[in-house]
C-alpha positions in Angstrom: 101.0 63.4 163.0 99.8 60.4 161.4 96.8 60.7 164.1 96.1 64.3 162.3 96.0 63.0 159.1 93.9 60.1 159.9 91.2 62.4 161.2 91.2 64.7 157.8 93.0 67.2 159.1 93.9 68.3 155.6 95.4 72.1 154.3 92.1 73.4 153.3 91.3 77.7 152.2 89.5 79.3 154.9 88.2 81.5 151.6 86.1 78.5 150.0 85.7 75.1 151.0 84.6 74.3 147.2 87.1 72.2 145.5 86.8 74.5 142.7 88.1 77.7 144.6 86.2 80.7 144.6 82.8 80.8 143.4 80.8 84.0 143.3 78.7 83.5 146.4 82.2 83.5 148.4 83.6 86.5 146.3 80.7 88.9 147.1 80.5 87.3 150.9 84.6 88.6 151.2 83.9 91.8 149.6 80.9 92.5 152.0 83.2 91.8 155.1 86.4 93.5 153.5 84.1 96.6 152.6 86.2 98.9 154.6 89.2 97.8 153.2 88.1 98.8 149.8 86.5 101.6 150.3 89.5 103.1 152.3 91.6 102.3 149.4 89.5 103.9 147.1 88.8 106.9 148.5 92.5 107.2 149.2 93.9 106.7 146.0 91.0 108.5 143.8 91.6 111.6 145.9 95.4 111.7 144.9 94.5 110.5 141.1 92.2 114.0 141.3 94.7 116.1 143.3 97.8 115.2 140.4 94.9 115.9 137.8 94.6 119.2 139.0 98.3 119.8 139.5 99.0 118.9 135.5 99.3 121.8 133.3 97.1 120.7 129.9 98.9 120.0 126.8 97.6 119.9 123.4 98.4 117.6 120.5 98.1 118.4 117.0 99.6 116.5 113.7 100.0 116.6 110.4 100.6 114.6 107.8 103.0 113.7 105.1 102.7 111.1 102.5 105.5 109.3 100.7 104.5 109.2 97.3 104.7 105.9 95.4 104.0 107.6 92.1 106.9 108.6 89.6 106.3 112.4 87.8 108.3 112.1 84.7 108.5 115.3 82.8 111.0 113.6 80.8 111.9 110.1 80.3 115.2 110.0 81.9 116.3 108.1 85.0 116.8 110.8 88.0 120.3 110.8 89.4 119.0 109.5 92.5 116.7 107.3 92.9 113.1 108.2 94.6 112.2 106.5 97.7 110.9 103.0 98.4 107.4 102.0 99.3 108.3 99.2 101.3 108.1 98.5 105.0 111.7 99.4 105.8 112.0 102.3 103.9 108.7 104.1 105.5 110.2 103.1 109.1 113.9 104.8 107.9 111.7 107.9 107.4 110.0 108.1 110.5 113.5 107.2 112.3 114.5 110.4 109.9 111.8 112.4 111.5 112.6 111.8 114.9 116.6 112.2 114.7 118.6 114.6 116.2 119.7 116.2 113.5 116.2 117.0 112.1 114.8 118.0 115.5 117.5 120.7 115.8 117.1 121.8 112.8 113.3 122.7 113.7 114.0 123.9 117.0 116.5 126.8 115.3 114.1 127.6 112.6 111.5 128.2 115.4 113.9 129.7 118.0 112.7 127.0 120.3 116.1 126.7 122.3 115.1 130.1 124.1 111.7 129.0 125.0 110.9 128.5 128.5 108.8 125.6 128.1 112.0 123.8 126.4 115.4 125.7 128.0 115.6 124.6 131.6 117.7 127.8 132.6 114.8 129.6 131.6 112.0 127.5 133.7 110.8 128.0 137.0 113.0 125.8 139.1 115.8 127.8 137.5 119.4 125.4 136.6 118.1 122.1 137.5 117.5 119.9 134.9 115.2 117.0 136.2 115.6 113.6 134.9 112.5 113.1 132.5 109.8 111.2 135.1 106.7 112.0 133.0 103.4 113.7 133.7 103.2 112.7 137.2 107.2 112.6 137.7 107.0 116.1 136.5 104.0 117.0 139.2 105.3 115.1 141.7 109.4 117.0 141.5 107.4 120.3 142.0 106.7 119.9 145.1 109.8 118.3 146.1 112.9 120.4 147.6 115.6 121.2 144.9 118.3 120.0 147.8 116.7 116.6 147.6 116.3 116.3 144.1 120.2 116.9 143.5 120.6 114.4 146.2 118.8 111.8 144.7 119.9 112.3 141.8 116.6 113.5 140.1 118.1 117.0 139.4 122.0 118.1 138.7 123.5 120.9 140.5 123.3 123.9 138.8 126.5 125.7 137.4 127.6 129.0 136.8 125.5 130.6 134.0 126.9 131.0 130.7 129.7 128.8 131.1 130.0 126.5 127.8 129.2 123.2 129.8 126.0 124.9 130.7 125.0 126.3 127.6 125.5 122.7 126.0 123.4 120.9 129.0 121.0 123.3 128.6 120.8 122.9 124.8 120.8 118.5 125.5 117.9 119.3 127.9 115.9 121.3 125.6 116.1 118.9 122.4 115.3 116.0 125.1 112.0 117.8 126.3 111.2 118.4 122.5 111.7 114.8 121.6 109.7 113.8 124.7 106.9 115.5 122.7 107.7 114.9 119.3 106.0 112.1 118.4 106.0 110.4 114.5 104.4 107.2 113.8 103.3 105.4 110.6 99.8 105.5 109.9 98.6 101.6 110.0 99.9 100.1 106.8 99.7 103.4 104.5 102.5 105.4 103.4 101.3 108.3 105.3 103.4 109.3 108.3 101.9 110.9 111.7 103.9 114.0 112.8 102.9 115.0 116.3 103.6 117.7 118.8 102.6 118.0 122.3 102.5 121.5 124.3 101.1 123.9 126.6 100.1 126.2 123.9 97.6 124.6 120.9 99.1 127.3 118.4 102.8 126.2 119.2 101.4 122.5 119.1 100.0 122.8 115.3 103.1 125.6 114.4 106.0 122.9 115.5 104.0 119.9 113.5 103.4 121.8 110.5 107.3 123.2 110.7 108.8 120.0 111.6 106.3 118.2 108.2 107.8 121.0 105.9 111.6 121.1 106.7 111.4 116.9 106.4 109.8 117.3 102.8 111.6 120.0 101.8 114.9 118.6 102.7 114.1 116.0 100.8 113.5 117.6 97.8 116.9 119.7 98.9 119.0 116.5 98.9 117.9 115.2 95.4 118.6 118.8 94.1 121.7 118.9 95.7 122.5 115.1 94.3 121.7 116.3 90.4 123.6 119.3 90.8 126.7 117.6 91.9 126.1 115.3 89.3 125.5 118.4 86.7 129.1 119.4 87.5 131.3 115.7 87.9 129.4 115.1 84.5 130.7 118.6 82.7 134.1 118.6 84.4 134.6 115.1 82.8 133.2 116.1 79.4 136.2 117.6 77.8 138.7 115.1 79.1 136.6 112.8 77.4 136.1 114.5 74.1 140.2 114.7 73.9 140.5 110.9 74.5 138.1 110.0 71.9 139.6 112.1 69.2 143.2 110.6 70.4 141.8 107.2 69.9 140.4 107.3 66.5 143.2 109.7 65.1 145.2 106.2 66.3 143.1 104.3 64.3 143.3 106.3 61.0 147.2 106.6 61.1 147.1 102.6 62.0 145.0 102.1 58.7 147.2 104.3 56.5 150.1 103.1 57.7 149.5 99.6 57.0 147.1 100.4 53.2 144.4 98.4 55.7 140.9 98.7 53.1 137.9 98.2 55.3 135.3 96.5 52.6 132.1 95.8 54.9 133.9 95.4 58.2 136.6 92.9 56.8 139.9 93.7 55.0 140.1 93.6 50.9 142.1 90.7 50.9 140.1 88.9 53.2 137.4 89.6 50.8 139.2 88.5 47.7 140.0 85.5 49.8 136.1 84.9 50.7 135.2 84.9 46.8 137.7 83.2 45.7 137.4 80.3 48.1 133.6 80.4 47.1 134.4 80.1 43.3 137.0 77.5 44.1 134.0 75.2 46.1 131.9 75.8 43.0 134.9 74.6 40.6 135.2 71.4 42.1 131.5 70.8 42.7 131.6 71.1 38.7 134.4 68.6 38.1 132.5 66.4 40.1 129.6 66.4 38.6 131.2 66.4 35.0 133.2 63.4 35.8 130.4 61.6 37.1 128.9 62.1 34.1 131.4 61.1 31.8 132.0 58.0 34.0 128.1 56.6 33.6 128.3 57.2 30.2 131.0 55.5 29.0 130.4 52.4 31.9 126.8 52.3 29.6 128.6 52.4 26.3 130.9 49.5 27.7 128.1 47.2 28.8 126.0 48.0 25.5 122.8 49.6 27.6 120.9 52.4 25.9 122.0 55.7 26.9 118.9 57.3 26.6 118.4 57.4 30.2 121.7 60.0 30.8 120.6 63.5 31.0 122.9 64.9 28.2 121.6 62.5 25.7 117.9 62.5 26.7 118.1 66.5 25.9 120.0 67.0 23.3 117.8 68.0 20.1 119.8 66.1 17.5 119.1 63.0 19.4 115.5 63.9 19.9 114.7 64.8 16.0 116.5 61.2 15.4 114.1 59.4 18.1 111.1 61.5 16.5 112.2 60.3 12.9 112.8 56.4 14.3 109.2 56.5 15.8 107.7 58.1 12.2 109.6 55.2 10.6 108.5 52.5 12.8 105.0 53.6 12.1 105.3 53.2 8.3 106.7 49.8 8.8 104.1 48.6 10.8 101.5 50.0 8.3 103.4 48.3 5.4 103.9 45.1 7.1 99.8 44.5 6.6 99.9 45.3 2.7 103.6 44.0 1.7 105.8 41.0 2.7 109.2 41.6 4.4 111.0 41.1 0.9 109.2 43.9 -0.6 111.1 47.0 -1.6 109.6 49.6 0.3 110.3 47.7 3.3 113.5 47.3 2.7 114.0 50.6 2.1 112.6 51.3 5.6 115.0 49.3 7.0 118.0 50.9 5.3 116.3 54.2 6.9 116.5 52.6 10.4 119.8 51.7 10.2 121.1 55.0 9.0 119.5 56.5 11.8 121.0 54.6 14.4 124.4 55.3 13.0 123.4 59.0 13.2 122.2 58.3 16.9 125.4 56.9 17.6 127.7 59.3 16.2 125.8 61.8 18.6 126.2 60.2 21.6 130.0 59.6 20.1 129.8 63.7 20.1 127.9 63.9 23.6 130.8 61.9 25.0 133.2 63.9 23.5 132.0 67.1 24.7 131.9 65.9 28.4 135.6 64.4 28.4 136.2 68.4 27.2 134.1 69.8 29.7 136.0 67.6 32.3 139.5 69.0 31.4 138.1 72.7 31.1 136.5 72.0 34.8 140.0 70.7 36.4 142.0 73.4 34.7 139.5 75.8 36.2 139.8 74.2 39.8 144.0 73.6 39.6 144.0 77.4 38.6 141.6 78.6 41.9 143.7 76.4 43.9 146.8 78.5 43.3 145.1 81.8 43.5 144.0 80.7 46.6 146.8 79.6 47.9 148.6 82.7 47.3 145.9 85.2 47.8 146.1 82.8 51.9 149.2 83.7 52.1 149.3 87.5 51.9 145.8 87.6 54.2 147.8 85.7 57.1 150.4 88.6 57.6 147.2 91.2 57.1 145.4 89.3 59.8 148.0 90.2 62.4 147.7 93.9 61.8 144.0 93.6 62.0 144.1 92.0 65.5 146.0 95.5 66.1 143.8 97.5 64.4 140.9 96.3 66.2 142.4 96.9 69.4 142.5 100.1 68.6 139.0 100.7 66.9 137.6 98.9 70.3 139.0 101.4 72.5 138.3 104.2 70.2 134.4 102.9 70.5 134.8 102.6 74.4 136.0 106.2 74.6 133.3 107.4 72.3 130.3 105.3 74.0 131.6 106.7 77.3 131.7 110.2 76.1 128.3 110.1 74.8 126.9 108.4 77.9 128.1 111.7 79.7 127.2 113.8 77.1 123.8 112.4 77.3 123.4 112.3 81.1 125.3 115.8 81.2 122.2 117.4 79.2 119.8 115.4 81.6 120.9 116.7 84.8 121.0 120.1 83.5 117.1 119.6 82.5 116.3 118.2 85.7 117.6 120.8 87.9 114.4 122.8 87.2 111.7 120.0 87.6 113.1 118.2 91.0 110.4 116.9 93.4 110.2 115.8 96.8 109.5 112.4 97.3 107.5 113.7 100.0 104.5 115.9 100.4 102.4 117.8 102.9 99.0 116.3 103.1 97.4 117.7 105.5 98.2 120.7 108.0 97.7 120.1 111.7 95.3 122.9 113.0 95.7 124.2 116.7 94.0 121.8 118.5 90.6 122.8 120.6 90.8 120.3 123.7 93.6 119.2 125.8 95.2 115.5 125.1 97.0 115.3 128.5 94.7 113.8 131.2 92.3 116.0 133.3 91.2 115.4 137.0 88.2 113.6 136.0 90.2 111.2 133.6 92.6 111.1 136.4 89.8 110.5 139.2 88.4 107.9 136.9 91.8 105.8 136.1 92.4 106.2 140.2 88.6 104.8 141.1 88.8 102.0 138.8 92.7 101.2 139.8 91.9 101.7 143.4 88.9 99.7 143.4 91.0 96.8 141.7 93.6 97.2 144.2 90.8 97.4 147.0 89.5 94.4 145.7 93.2 92.7 145.7 94.0 93.9 149.0 90.9 92.4 150.4 91.3 88.9 148.9 94.7 88.6 149.9 93.7 89.8 153.6 90.8 86.9 153.3 93.6 84.3 152.1 96.3 85.1 155.0 93.4 85.4 157.6 93.1 81.7 158.7 90.9 82.0 161.3 88.0 79.4 161.7 84.7 80.9 161.6 81.9 78.0 160.3 81.1 74.5 161.3 82.0 73.8 157.9 85.4 74.9 158.2 86.0 73.0 161.3 84.6 69.9 159.9 86.7 69.9 156.7 89.9 71.6 158.0 90.2 70.0 161.4 88.1 66.5 160.0 85.9 66.8 163.4 82.3 67.3 164.0 80.4 71.0 164.7 78.4 71.0 167.3 77.9 74.8 167.4 78.2 78.6 167.6 78.1 80.4 170.5 77.2 84.3 169.9 79.2 87.0 171.6 77.5 88.9 174.5 77.7 92.7 173.5 75.0 93.7 176.2 76.0 92.3 179.5 75.2 94.6 182.7 77.7 95.7 184.8 79.5 92.6 186.7 77.3 90.5 184.8 78.7 87.1 183.7 77.2 85.2 180.4 75.8 82.0 182.6 73.9 84.8 184.6 72.7 85.9 181.0 72.0 82.8 180.1 69.4 82.5 183.4 68.3 85.7 183.0 67.2 85.4 178.9 66.3 81.7 178.8 64.8 82.2 175.4 67.8 84.1 174.0 70.4 83.1 171.1 72.9 82.8 173.5 70.7 80.4 175.9 69.8 78.8 172.1 73.5 77.7 171.4 74.2 76.4 174.3 70.9 74.0 174.7 72.3 73.1 171.0 75.6 72.0 172.3 74.0 70.3 175.3 71.7 68.6 172.9 74.4 67.5 170.6 76.4 65.9 173.4 73.3 63.9 174.7 72.7 62.5 171.3 76.2 61.6 170.5 75.6 58.0 172.3 72.0 57.9 172.8 72.0 54.9 174.6 74.5 55.6 176.8 74.7 59.5 176.9 77.9 61.1 178.3 77.7 62.3 181.8 81.3 63.1 182.2 82.1 66.3 179.8 85.6 68.0 179.6 86.0 71.2 178.2 89.2 72.4 176.8 90.7 74.7 173.9 94.1 75.1 172.0 95.0 78.7 173.7 93.7 80.6 176.8 90.8 83.3 176.3 88.9 81.0 174.0 86.1 80.9 176.1 86.2 77.5 177.5 85.5 78.5 181.1 83.3 80.7 180.4 81.3 77.9 178.1 81.7 75.0 180.5 80.1 77.3 183.3 77.3 77.9 180.9 77.0 74.2 180.0 76.7 73.2 183.2 74.5 75.9 184.6 71.8 75.0 181.5 72.2 71.4 182.6 71.4 72.5 186.0 68.2 74.6 185.0 67.1 71.2 183.4 66.3 69.6 186.6 69.4 67.3 186.4 72.0 66.9 189.2 75.0 69.2 188.0 79.0 69.0 189.1 81.4 71.8 187.6 85.0 70.2 188.1 87.8 73.1 187.8 90.9 71.1 186.7 92.6 73.9 185.4 95.2 74.0 188.2 97.8 76.5 186.8 95.3 79.2 186.4 91.7 78.2 188.3 88.8 80.9 187.4 85.2 79.4 188.0 85.0 80.0 191.4 85.6 83.8 190.7 82.8 84.0 187.8 80.5 82.3 190.4 81.3 84.7 193.5 82.3 82.4 195.7 85.5 82.1 198.6 86.1 78.5 199.3 88.0 77.5 201.7 89.4 74.5 200.8 89.2 72.7 197.3 90.3 70.2 194.5 94.4 70.1 195.9 93.4 69.2 199.5 90.9 66.6 198.4 93.9 65.2 196.8 95.7 65.4 199.5 93.5 63.7 202.0 93.3 67.2 203.6 89.7 67.7 203.1 86.4 65.3 202.1 84.3 65.5 199.5 81.9 67.0 201.4 84.0 69.7 202.4 85.3 71.0 199.1 82.0 71.2 196.8 80.2 74.3 197.3 76.4 75.0 196.4 75.7 77.8 194.0 72.5 78.8 195.1 72.1 81.3 191.8 72.8 78.9 189.4 71.7 75.5 191.1 75.1 73.8 190.3 77.9 72.0 192.5 81.3 72.9 192.4 84.4 71.4 192.8 87.4 74.6 193.1 90.6 75.1 193.0 91.8 77.0 195.9 95.5 76.8 195.8 97.9 75.8 193.3 100.2 72.4 193.1 103.7 71.7 191.8 103.0 68.1 190.3 99.3 68.7 188.6 100.2 65.9 186.1 100.8 63.6 188.6 97.5 64.2 190.2 95.3 64.0 187.3 96.9 60.7 186.2 96.6 59.2 189.3 94.5 56.4 190.4 92.8 58.3 193.2 91.7 60.9 190.9 90.3 58.2 188.5 88.7 56.8 191.4 87.2 60.6 192.2 85.9 60.8 189.0 84.1 57.6 189.2 82.3 58.8 192.6 81.4 61.8 191.0 79.9 59.7 187.8 77.5 57.8 190.3 76.6 61.1 192.2 75.5 63.3 189.9 74.1 63.4 186.2 75.9 65.4 184.6 79.8 66.5 185.5 81.5 69.0 183.5 85.0 69.5 183.7 87.2 72.7 182.8 90.7 71.9 181.9 93.5 73.8 181.2 94.5 75.0 177.2 95.9 72.2 175.5 99.2 73.7 174.2 101.7 74.6 176.3 101.1 72.2 179.4 100.0 68.5 179.2 97.3 68.7 182.0 94.3 68.2 179.4 96.1 65.3 177.6 95.5 63.2 180.8 92.4 64.7 182.3 90.9 63.9 178.7 91.2 60.2 179.4 89.0 60.9 182.3 85.6 62.1 180.6 83.5 60.4 178.5 83.4 62.9 176.0 86.1 66.3 175.2 84.4 68.9 173.8 87.3 71.4 171.9 86.7 75.3 172.1 87.8 77.1 169.6 87.3 81.4 169.4 85.7 82.7 166.3 88.0 84.1 163.7 90.5 84.9 166.3 92.0 81.0 166.3 93.3 79.7 163.4 93.5 76.2 161.7 97.1 75.5 162.5 96.6 76.5 166.3 93.4 74.6 166.3 95.3 71.5 164.5 98.4 71.6 166.9 95.5 71.9 170.1 93.6 68.9 168.5 96.6 66.6 168.0 97.9 66.5 171.6 94.0 64.6 172.0 94.0 62.5 168.9 97.9 61.5 170.7 96.0 60.2 173.8 93.1 59.3 171.6 90.6 61.3 173.7 87.0 60.5 172.7 86.2 64.1 171.0 82.6 64.7 171.0 83.4 67.6 168.5 84.0 71.8 168.7 82.4 74.6 169.5 83.1 77.9 167.6 82.5 80.8 170.6 82.0 84.8 170.8 80.6 84.6 167.5 79.9 88.2 166.2 76.5 87.6 164.7 75.8 90.3 162.3 79.6 90.1 160.9 79.2 86.5 160.5 76.1 86.9 158.7 77.8 88.8 156.0 80.0 86.0 155.4 77.0 84.1 153.8 78.0 80.8 155.3 74.2 79.3 155.7 74.7 77.9 158.6 73.3 78.2 162.1 75.0 81.7 163.2 73.4 83.1 159.9 70.4 82.1 161.4 70.6 83.9 164.7 70.8 87.0 162.9 67.8 86.3 160.6 65.6 84.9 163.7 65.7 87.9 165.9 61.8 87.9 166.9 62.5 84.0 167.8 64.5 85.1 170.7 64.3 87.5 173.4 68.1 89.1 173.6 
């Protein structure tokens, strides 16, 4: 295996030799040569599709549109008893489910009497009581072609049950609902609030009728749902009003009785004693403030008087009318004193009189200040007495209020209970009036915005559409089959494949001869048509062999192949014939000791052969036969031997080849196939070059690799490989651009 890898035997795709895979040119070539598979697939599948389309009963689909209205029509400004539908995506999807629900489907079918319609009731259909499993449109068509027994045996249909039995009736009802559901479609129209309600039927009018009725029943059901909720709410509220009214009366009577029993008077939300206590507290605070203010004034006046300071800054002194008048008189005396000092001396009688008057005014001021202080002292006593009185009254009233507060706690509890009962009663009364008013204005949150019309064209696919789909699908399938067959086909077809897959040179392609005359062999055709494409291919191989070593051209060439029937013997005989026609002495040595056939192709009947020569029973001159028609000498095999490998590997065999090399210009050896026997492995060591033969399109890569591995193991001098029996016309379709393609294009250059 290492030898094979060193020779470049890599696993390369036979479809494309480019590293990038399948290109457009290769694809076109594959489609051309596999056009039979593609056309057959297209023809069969398209015909079946058209036939199925012809068997299908046309169906029509009608659609009605329902909108969930996001607007709320409020005739009165009250809250609805049953909140309207939302317009978010989950709500719309929920309504789609409601429309598709079993209850809604049953309601529609019962409203239209569809349970007795043969289109839905399996008991009334053409197939009797069988209920085939839903298989879709194509399945239903195929089911009509199959016998009931087969459908029942495979589980696609059920055993018919006695007519009229409860089980049969229920099964028929279930089957009718399933058939209806299979044709009933509800979808949200995009991202809107609109829901499409579609129905498919064989009758266009029925399709429109069912779609419209399903939408109408849904809208009416939504309105009825809200109306029923309103009626139930109104009945409930009415039944509760009397009891709530009695509760309110009992609670209010309990409050009034408690007030009367405990003589509790309400004064703006508080009891009378609490109001009085609050007033006394405010008066006490005011009295205490006045007392503190008066005491502060008295204390300030006394301090100023004791220190001998001026009391004019004291407010009571400052604002006293008497003091103000005395101060005015004093000021007048000071002005007069100032004027008299200018004209009279200090001892003047007038001056002395002024001094006495000033002293008299000062005494009056002191007397008035003492009176003010006395008044302040009296005010302090009065204020202190008032504070003490208020404190006594507040303490007495506080004790009475504490007792009353305990009673007020109980009163507040009774009042809260009465208020709660009153509020509940008022709410129920208001809601009762609202629900009574709403019964006449309840509207559905959904409305029908588009009525379904009977469709004019069928919605089910017709024969043309089936044919188009079948043609497209079959074309794709045929193309895939062609590519699959091409991928699975690993036969060798070109020299480029040989070089990349086997790692050896490609010496040529030999065309297949389809126009041989009766009992005519290829080498005879070569002689008869020396300018034919076949002769040209042999000439190219011979030239390639000679040019493989220009200085020392090979004289002994061995021709072999991996398997029998690959054209090695025909090629060896044609190669020898061409060399003989080139004025060379040529010997054709038949070393296929297990299945010799060259002498039969040359129509010769030798008396002795190779085995007798190697056994010493005949000489070389005795065994060599000359063919006059081809001009070659043949060393045939007359009889077989039991030990061919011993003979081929003997020293005598090497001596024979050396003798033939010296006697002839060109020696061609036809050996046995490589796989199955080891004769050719040994014989390949006797030749200057080995020519490896593979049959076009038949010999696959693995077979060729395995055969070539036998030669590489013994390091045989491999010249290259040749593809035989090439179909020139088919090969040209491959578009490989090699010599095989040109054989088909240059027919005028050949005489075939």
